[in-house]
C-alpha positions as CSV (number, residue, x, y, z in Angstrom):
1,M,116.6,131.1,107.2
2,N,117.9,127.5,106.8
3,V,121.5,127.3,105.7
4,G,123.1,124.1,104.4
5,I,126.9,124.0,104.5
6,I,128.9,121.6,102.4
7,G,132.4,121.5,104.0
8,A,133.3,121.5,107.6
9,G,136.9,122.8,107.4
10,R,138.0,126.3,108.6
11,L,135.8,128.2,106.2
12,G,132.7,126.1,106.6
13,T,133.0,126.1,110.4
14,A,133.5,129.9,110.4
15,L,130.4,130.5,108.3
16,A,128.4,128.1,110.5
17,Q,129.4,130.1,113.5
18,V,128.5,133.4,111.8
19,F,125.0,132.2,110.7
20,T,124.1,130.3,113.9
21,R,125.1,133.3,115.9
22,A,122.7,135.4,113.8
23,G,119.8,133.1,114.6
24,H,119.7,131.0,111.5
25,Q,119.3,127.2,111.4
26,V,122.4,125.6,110.0
27,M,123.1,122.0,108.8
28,V,126.8,121.2,108.4
29,S,128.1,118.4,106.4
30,G,131.6,116.9,105.6
31,N,133.2,114.0,103.9
32,Q,133.5,112.0,107.1
33,G,129.7,111.8,107.8
34,P,127.4,113.4,110.3
35,Q,128.6,111.5,113.4
36,A,132.1,113.0,113.0
37,L,130.6,116.4,113.2
38,A,128.9,115.9,116.6
39,P,131.6,117.9,118.5
40,L,131.2,120.8,116.1
41,V,127.4,120.8,116.4
42,G,127.8,120.8,120.2
43,E,130.0,123.9,120.0
44,L,127.6,125.7,117.6
45,G,124.6,125.1,119.8
46,A,120.9,124.6,119.4
47,N,120.7,126.2,115.9
48,A,123.1,123.6,114.4
49,S,122.7,120.1,113.1
50,A,124.7,117.7,111.0
51,G,123.8,115.8,107.9
52,T,125.1,114.4,104.6
53,P,126.0,116.8,101.8
54,Q,122.7,115.8,100.1
55,E,120.7,116.5,103.3
56,A,122.5,119.8,103.8
57,A,121.7,120.8,100.2
58,D,118.0,119.8,100.6
59,F,117.8,121.6,104.0
60,G,119.2,125.0,102.9
61,D,117.3,127.9,101.6
62,V,120.9,128.9,100.8
63,V,123.5,126.2,100.2
64,V,127.1,127.1,101.0
65,L,129.9,125.3,99.0
66,A,132.7,125.8,101.5
67,V,135.2,123.1,100.6
68,Q,138.9,123.5,99.7
69,W,139.6,124.5,96.1
70,D,140.8,121.0,95.1
71,Q,137.7,119.4,96.6
72,K,135.2,121.4,94.5
73,E,134.7,118.8,91.8
74,S,134.0,115.9,94.2
75,A,131.7,118.1,96.4
76,A,129.8,119.3,93.4
77,A,129.4,115.7,92.2
78,S,128.0,114.6,95.6
79,I,124.7,116.4,94.7
80,P,122.9,114.9,91.7
81,S,121.0,118.0,90.9
82,W,121.8,121.7,91.6
83,Q,118.8,122.9,89.7
84,G,117.2,126.0,91.3
85,R,119.3,125.9,94.4
86,T,120.7,129.2,95.7
87,V,124.4,128.4,96.2
88,L,126.8,130.7,98.0
89,V,130.4,130.2,96.8
90,P,133.0,131.7,99.1
91,L,135.9,129.8,97.4
92,N,139.3,131.2,96.3
93,P,141.6,129.2,94.0
94,L,144.2,128.6,96.7
95,R,146.0,125.5,97.7
96,Q,148.8,124.7,100.1
97,N,152.2,124.2,98.7
98,A,155.1,122.0,99.8
99,A,156.5,124.8,102.0
100,G,153.2,125.0,103.9
101,G,152.2,128.3,102.3
102,L,149.4,129.2,99.9
103,E,149.7,129.3,96.2
104,V,147.2,130.3,93.5
105,A,145.8,127.4,91.5
106,D,145.9,127.6,87.7
107,T,142.4,128.0,86.3
108,D,143.5,127.9,82.6
109,G,142.5,131.5,82.1
110,V,138.9,130.9,83.3
111,P,137.7,133.2,86.1
112,P,137.6,131.3,89.4
113,T,133.9,131.9,90.0
114,E,133.1,130.7,86.5
115,T,135.2,127.6,87.1
116,V,133.0,126.7,90.1
117,A,129.7,127.8,88.5
118,R,130.3,125.3,85.6
119,L,130.3,122.5,88.2
120,L,126.8,123.5,89.4
121,P,124.5,123.4,86.4
122,G,121.2,125.0,87.1
123,A,122.3,126.6,90.4
124,L,121.6,130.2,91.2
125,V,125.3,131.0,92.1
126,V,126.2,133.9,94.3
127,K,129.9,134.7,94.9
128,G,130.6,136.2,98.3
129,F,132.3,135.9,101.8
130,N,135.6,135.2,100.1
131,T,137.5,138.4,100.9
132,Y,138.2,137.6,104.5
133,L,140.2,134.8,106.2
134,A,138.1,132.3,108.1
135,Q,139.2,133.7,111.5
136,A,138.3,137.2,110.5
137,L,134.8,136.1,109.5
138,T,134.1,135.0,113.1
139,E,135.2,138.3,114.6
140,D,132.8,141.1,115.3
141,P,132.0,142.7,111.9
142,A,131.6,146.1,113.5
143,V,135.0,147.7,113.1
144,D,136.1,151.3,113.7
145,G,132.5,152.6,113.8
146,G,131.6,150.8,110.6
147,R,130.6,147.4,109.3
148,R,132.7,145.0,107.3
149,I,131.5,144.8,103.7
150,V,130.6,141.5,102.0
151,L,130.9,141.8,98.3
152,L,128.3,139.8,96.3
153,A,128.0,138.9,92.6
154,G,125.4,136.8,90.9
155,D,123.0,136.6,87.9
156,H,119.8,136.0,89.9
157,S,118.5,139.0,91.9
158,G,116.4,136.8,94.3
159,A,119.4,134.6,95.1
160,K,121.6,137.6,95.8
161,R,118.9,139.0,98.1
162,K,118.8,135.8,100.2
163,V,122.6,136.0,100.6
164,A,122.5,139.7,101.3
165,D,119.9,139.1,104.0
166,L,122.2,136.5,105.6
167,A,125.1,138.9,105.5
168,D,123.1,141.8,106.9
169,S,121.6,139.8,109.6
170,A,125.1,138.7,110.8
171,G,126.2,142.3,111.1
172,F,127.9,142.7,107.7
173,Q,127.0,145.2,105.0
174,A,126.2,143.4,101.7
175,V,127.2,145.2,98.5
176,D,126.0,144.0,95.1
177,T,128.7,144.3,92.5
178,G,126.6,143.0,89.6
179,T,126.6,139.8,87.6
180,L,129.1,136.9,87.9
181,T,130.8,138.1,84.8
182,E,130.9,141.8,85.8
183,G,131.3,141.7,89.5
184,A,133.1,138.5,90.6
185,P,136.4,139.4,88.9
186,L,136.6,142.5,91.1
187,F,137.0,140.5,94.2
188,D,138.1,137.1,93.0
189,T,141.7,136.2,93.8
190,G,143.9,138.7,92.0
191,G,141.1,141.2,91.7
192,P,141.5,144.8,92.9
193,L,139.1,144.3,95.9
194,N,140.4,140.9,97.0
195,G,142.8,141.5,99.8
196,L,142.3,138.6,102.2
197,N,141.8,140.0,105.7
198,R,141.5,143.6,104.3
199,D,138.8,145.5,106.0
200,L,136.4,147.0,103.5
201,L,134.1,149.1,105.7
202,A,130.7,150.7,105.3
203,L,130.7,153.7,107.6
């Protein structure tokens, strides 16, 4: 599968490692341009390339929006049309505070996944891969005789199947929690199944 990743920070880099290791072709993009990503592409190996956000979006059978929460608006606006694209959203509404820790951003009562989905009109949005810290994503998903679970939510069954196939191919166990309205609140920040770095295991 071709995967386009918008965002080359810790989360985008971690997912690029996960998917290239599973044999998928990955194009990474960031706000500093493709040339700045040459060292990362070199580390990722032959299955990786770099492009602009538009090139990554056009490349991907699945497009991953892996930017920081406060960058979501500018990242979404960098693609003129999201119509029909399968978009994986692994974002949590977290930002760094003055003390260097993380705080939950105010979403004005709108569920975080809905906040992002509103920025991507026409996209087939799938929430997932947001319940683990970036470092944990790159670790072996086989833990204690089981596999780490990736919870998914989305309104389009075909889009969820693509993302589930990605997760399963990388050694995770994908679990469909339902629609964005029904499922995403379960594992959005503050939800009962969102404990960053908590091991949800399929045995």
